[in-house]
C-alpha positions as MATLAB code, in Angstrom:
seq = 'MKTDVLDAPLLENTDASLARPMPVALAGARADVLEAAGDLLAIPEPALTRPWSWIGGSEEEVRYGAYRAAEALERAEIEARSSIARADGGETRAARIIGPSTAARWDLHGLLVSLDDGLLDADPGGGEWSIRLVLGHVVSSQRGYGWGTSWWLTHPHDVKDPGLPASIPEEFYATLPDEATTEAEGTLEQLRSKLDAILDLSAERLAGLPDDRLDYGARWSGFPVTVGFRLARWGSHVREHAIQVEKTFAMLEHVPTEPARLARHVLAAYGRAESAVFGRAGADAAVERVVRGASEALAAVRSAREAAGA';
ca = [
      17.954    5.313  -15.952;
      18.153    8.186  -13.488;
      14.998   10.263  -13.187;
      16.807   13.514  -13.946;
      18.005   12.054  -17.254;
      14.817   10.230  -18.149;
      12.615   13.237  -17.421;
      14.818   15.873  -18.998;
      11.903   17.192  -21.137;
       9.935   18.011  -17.991;
      12.916   19.491  -16.175;
      14.130   21.570  -19.105;
      10.718   23.071  -19.845;
       9.838   24.115  -16.300;
      11.243   26.831  -14.061;
      13.474   25.402  -11.318;
      12.890   28.504   -9.198;
       9.217   27.526   -8.889;
       9.965   23.936   -7.884;
       8.442   22.541   -4.701;
      10.270   19.388   -3.580;
       8.314   16.924   -1.494;
       8.930   17.629    2.212;
      11.467   15.146    3.555;
       9.214   14.440    6.537;
       6.531   12.975    4.271;
       8.859   10.116    3.376;
       8.674    8.987    6.997;
       4.890    9.317    7.054;
       4.611    7.209    3.926;
       6.859    4.554    5.422;
       4.693    4.458    8.550;
       1.408    3.940    6.709;
       2.908    1.300    4.445;
       4.188   -0.484    7.536;
       0.701   -0.234    9.027;
      -0.736   -1.775    5.857;
       1.797   -4.608    6.111;
       0.795   -5.223    9.722;
      -2.870   -5.425    8.746;
      -2.103   -7.896    5.984;
      -0.249  -10.068    8.502;
      -3.422  -10.509   10.602;
      -5.330  -13.715    9.768;
      -8.925  -12.896    8.916;
     -10.404  -15.014   11.747;
      -8.287  -13.045   14.253;
     -10.097   -9.804   13.411;
     -12.773  -10.658   15.973;
     -10.341  -11.074   18.872;
     -10.553   -8.449   21.639;
      -8.317   -5.401   21.434;
      -7.831   -3.204   24.508;
      -7.216    0.361   23.501;
      -8.493    2.989   25.958;
      -8.309    2.461   29.690;
      -8.668   -1.285   29.357;
     -11.865   -1.104   27.299;
     -12.110   -3.585   24.443;
     -13.034   -3.574   20.799;
     -12.428   -6.099   18.044;
      -8.996   -6.258   16.439;
     -10.480   -5.008   13.182;
     -11.231   -1.689   14.863;
      -7.508   -1.013   14.955;
      -7.691   -0.324   11.234;
     -10.648    2.000   11.611;
      -8.925    3.767   14.491;
      -5.882    4.246   12.273;
      -8.010    5.762    9.512;
      -9.731    8.032   12.041;
      -6.329    9.312   13.171;
      -5.452   10.113    9.573;
      -8.790   11.788    8.923;
      -8.257   13.976   11.985;
      -4.781   14.791   10.701;
      -6.266   15.886    7.383;
      -8.767   18.185    9.095;
      -6.099   19.772   11.272;
      -3.631   20.097    8.386;
      -6.231   21.910    6.272;
      -7.099   24.168    9.200;
      -3.413   24.983    9.661;
      -3.077   25.915    6.002;
      -6.222   28.052    6.100;
      -4.915   29.975    9.112;
      -1.588   30.576    7.401;
      -3.336   32.033    4.316;
      -0.103   32.015    2.382;
      -1.605   32.870   -0.998;
      -1.358   29.286   -2.242;
      -1.320   28.653   -5.975;
      -4.323   27.199   -7.741;
      -1.954   24.659   -9.278;
      -1.181   23.144   -5.878;
      -4.878   22.952   -5.032;
      -5.638   21.254   -8.345;
      -2.758   18.784   -8.042;
      -3.494   17.826   -4.417;
      -6.243   15.263   -5.172;
      -3.889   13.302   -7.430;
      -1.987   11.962   -4.429;
      -5.252   10.854   -2.804;
      -5.989    8.890   -5.982;
      -2.447    7.487   -5.961;
      -2.725    6.195   -2.379;
      -6.120    4.640   -3.002;
      -4.545    2.747   -5.920;
      -1.675    1.695   -3.653;
      -4.276    0.414   -1.211;
      -5.910   -1.621   -3.934;
      -2.578   -3.135   -4.952;
      -0.717   -3.487   -1.652;
      -2.047   -6.989   -0.943;
      -1.671   -8.269   -4.493;
       0.653  -11.167   -5.235;
       3.121  -10.540   -8.069;
       1.817  -13.717   -9.665;
      -1.376  -11.913  -10.676;
       0.441   -9.127  -12.495;
       0.520  -11.028  -15.773;
      -2.661  -13.070  -15.390;
      -4.823  -12.825  -18.515;
      -8.331  -11.616  -17.653;
      -9.550  -12.667  -21.093;
     -11.702  -10.836  -23.587;
      -8.754   -8.822  -24.858;
      -8.552   -6.894  -21.579;
      -5.206   -5.699  -20.235;
      -3.300   -7.528  -17.543;
      -2.723   -5.592  -14.330;
       0.901   -5.103  -15.410;
      -0.193   -3.399  -18.624;
      -2.655   -1.212  -16.732;
       0.089   -0.031  -14.386;
       2.536    0.534  -17.231;
      -0.094    2.730  -18.859;
      -0.742    4.674  -15.639;
       2.963    5.379  -15.151;
       3.488    6.318  -18.799;
       0.441    8.572  -18.886;
       1.521   10.443  -15.762;
       4.938   10.954  -17.308;
       3.257   12.151  -20.487;
       1.009   14.546  -18.582;
       4.020   16.152  -16.936;
       6.136   16.333  -20.061;
       3.292   17.515  -22.277;
       2.095   20.176  -19.867;
       5.617   21.556  -19.690;
       5.626   21.865  -23.502;
       2.376   23.832  -23.549;
       3.788   26.178  -20.908;
       6.717   27.046  -23.184;
       4.366   27.634  -26.152;
       1.803   30.006  -24.608;
      -1.476   30.550  -26.432;
      -4.964   31.506  -25.399;
      -7.170   28.436  -25.317;
      -9.461   30.058  -27.921;
      -6.597   31.119  -30.166;
      -7.108   29.708  -33.694;
      -3.338   29.332  -33.786;
      -3.273   26.905  -30.849;
      -1.064   24.044  -32.067;
      -3.027   20.973  -33.080;
      -0.685   18.726  -31.126;
       2.718   18.443  -29.492;
       5.408   17.524  -32.037;
       6.077   13.781  -32.057;
       9.803   14.309  -31.615;
       9.170   15.842  -28.183;
       8.098   12.409  -26.963;
      10.909   10.563  -28.733;
      12.497    9.415  -25.454;
       9.231    8.620  -23.651;
       9.505    4.966  -22.502;
       7.068    2.525  -24.062;
       4.173    1.860  -21.693;
       3.765   -1.816  -22.581;
       7.440   -2.728  -22.246;
       9.829   -0.401  -20.393;
       7.265    1.255  -18.121;
       5.568   -2.075  -17.384;
       8.790   -3.849  -16.355;
       9.509   -4.912  -12.790;
       7.823   -6.227   -9.696;
       4.626   -4.756   -8.333;
       6.635   -2.791   -5.778;
       8.867   -1.421   -8.525;
       5.870   -0.414  -10.637;
       4.318    1.391   -7.703;
       7.646    3.118   -7.021;
       7.750    4.324  -10.633;
       4.344    5.904  -10.202;
       5.457    7.561   -6.961;
       8.586    8.956   -8.577;
       6.914   10.515  -11.607;
       3.885   11.854   -9.723;
       6.111   13.444   -7.073;
       8.395   14.942   -9.712;
       5.456   16.259  -11.743;
       4.043   17.943   -8.651;
       7.450   19.325   -7.707;
       7.862   21.002  -11.077;
       4.292   22.199  -11.694;
       2.559   22.884   -8.352;
       4.268   26.265   -8.047;
       2.962   27.631  -11.347;
       1.590   31.179  -11.135;
      -2.190   31.220  -11.409;
      -2.305   32.966  -14.779;
      -0.367   30.156  -16.475;
      -3.139   27.692  -15.683;
      -5.229   29.498  -18.279;
      -2.725   28.866  -21.071;
      -4.154   26.890  -23.939;
      -3.317   23.217  -24.362;
      -4.767   20.037  -25.829;
      -6.170   16.854  -24.326;
      -7.318   14.048  -26.636;
      -7.274   16.629  -29.407;
      -9.643   19.002  -27.634;
      -8.583   22.564  -26.746;
      -8.297   22.775  -22.954;
      -6.327   24.792  -20.421;
      -3.153   23.812  -18.606;
      -5.259   23.737  -15.442;
      -7.512   21.113  -17.026;
      -4.516   18.929  -17.767;
      -3.339   19.161  -14.151;
      -6.780   18.138  -12.904;
      -6.685   15.069  -15.126;
      -3.890   13.461  -13.063;
      -6.141   12.257  -10.263;
      -9.021   11.383  -12.594;
      -6.776    9.222  -14.728;
      -5.424    7.263  -11.761;
      -8.963    6.652  -10.477;
     -10.124    5.603  -13.927;
      -7.562    2.832  -13.975;
      -8.074    1.878  -10.339;
     -11.610    1.018  -11.428;
     -10.134   -0.956  -14.316;
      -7.969   -2.908  -11.852;
     -11.049   -3.650   -9.728;
     -12.864   -4.948  -12.802;
      -9.802   -7.070  -13.647;
      -9.873   -8.521  -10.129;
     -13.442   -9.623  -10.802;
     -12.519  -11.199  -14.136;
      -9.653  -13.055  -12.455;
     -11.969  -14.073   -9.575;
      -9.604  -12.411   -7.136;
     -11.491  -11.416   -3.981;
      -9.511   -9.273   -1.507;
      -9.608  -10.446    2.104;
     -10.985   -8.229    4.858;
      -7.448   -7.379    6.066;
      -6.647   -6.325    2.479;
      -9.738   -4.126    2.363;
      -8.813   -2.590    5.705;
      -5.292   -1.874    4.462;
      -6.766   -0.052    1.463;
      -9.018    1.959    3.775;
      -6.010    3.099    5.819;
      -3.890    3.984    2.788;
      -6.762    5.886    1.186;
      -7.232    7.879    4.401;
      -3.536    8.692    4.372;
      -3.784    9.850    0.755;
      -6.538   12.290    1.640;
      -4.390   13.661    4.461;
      -1.353   13.967    2.203;
      -3.469   15.764   -0.398;
      -3.813   18.648    2.052;
      -0.069   19.372    1.823;
       0.984   17.821   -1.499;
       2.719   20.410   -3.668;
       2.181   23.230   -1.173;
       4.827   25.658    0.010;
       5.379   26.874    3.564;
       3.115   24.251    5.125;
       5.552   22.838    7.683;
       3.031   22.803   10.538;
       0.460   21.051    8.353;
       3.037   18.526    7.177;
       3.961   17.799   10.776;
       0.315   17.082   11.543;
       0.155   14.572    8.685;
       3.379   12.959    9.900;
       1.982   12.662   13.409;
      -1.244   11.174   12.069;
       0.695    8.502   10.211;
       2.617    7.651   13.375;
      -0.623    7.400   15.347;
      -2.109    5.161   12.655;
       0.868    2.817   12.796;
       0.678    2.633   16.587;
      -3.008    1.703   16.478;
      -2.495   -1.020   13.895;
       0.623   -2.351   15.605;
      -1.311   -2.659   18.874;
      -4.178   -4.436   17.108;
      -1.791   -6.847   15.415;
      -0.264   -7.745   18.766;
      -3.750   -8.419   20.129;
      -4.368  -10.687   17.158;
      -1.269  -12.682   18.005;
       0.036  -12.208   14.486;
];
């Protein structure tokens, strides 16, 4: 189903004039860091100790290529944030609140990028969810956060208003895909792509909200909260279930290799850099710095892989 049809409740209850589409250039940056992660995963663990020449003929171990890549991304984050601060474009609080959610998303990608599809449905025992069910829940919850927040925006109340609705009408969620079936379908790559699509769309439609609307009343788990609180929950929820995936790894006796851990480190560093520009408007110079950082990261890892003979 096309996203614009599936997510009609979000689209219809948000103002298109406030939308902030993801910068096209970030698609290239994402492709570069994913390629870097793939290169790291292609390096046999014993080859990490081979020499890698990187500055003027000096040598370090191959594994340092991953750390060098992360350093490039961390520098990109610093410079992107400095660029935004200099611009002082009156950024919305919504964009600042939403930014950390993409850092959480990329850390989860890093945790999953080395995983074999065969572990998706492995039963960890004790009534715990499989990794597939965890990811179906993460995707569904993010979709629900976006849809639900859009509903509260079209039914404005003060958070302390006794008339604050007790819940969103059930019929509003009538077309929300089931998290254990529809949302959990597909390969690992497809599940990760679903998360990317709904998180990006949620940010596009909600990061441009005027500051005063963040104080509108809403509900979370039955408690009266603000719209701003609901936006801040995006990143927390992804991290909550990343921890669940880590615990599931332990129950399944799945131990990531060092190359897998290094790939996660690089993707997490990229996520922090992307968080500087995620959902922001008029940040072209900052976006370009993130793009350049991703390119530098790929070059470092590619060079290290060649030194490893992989």
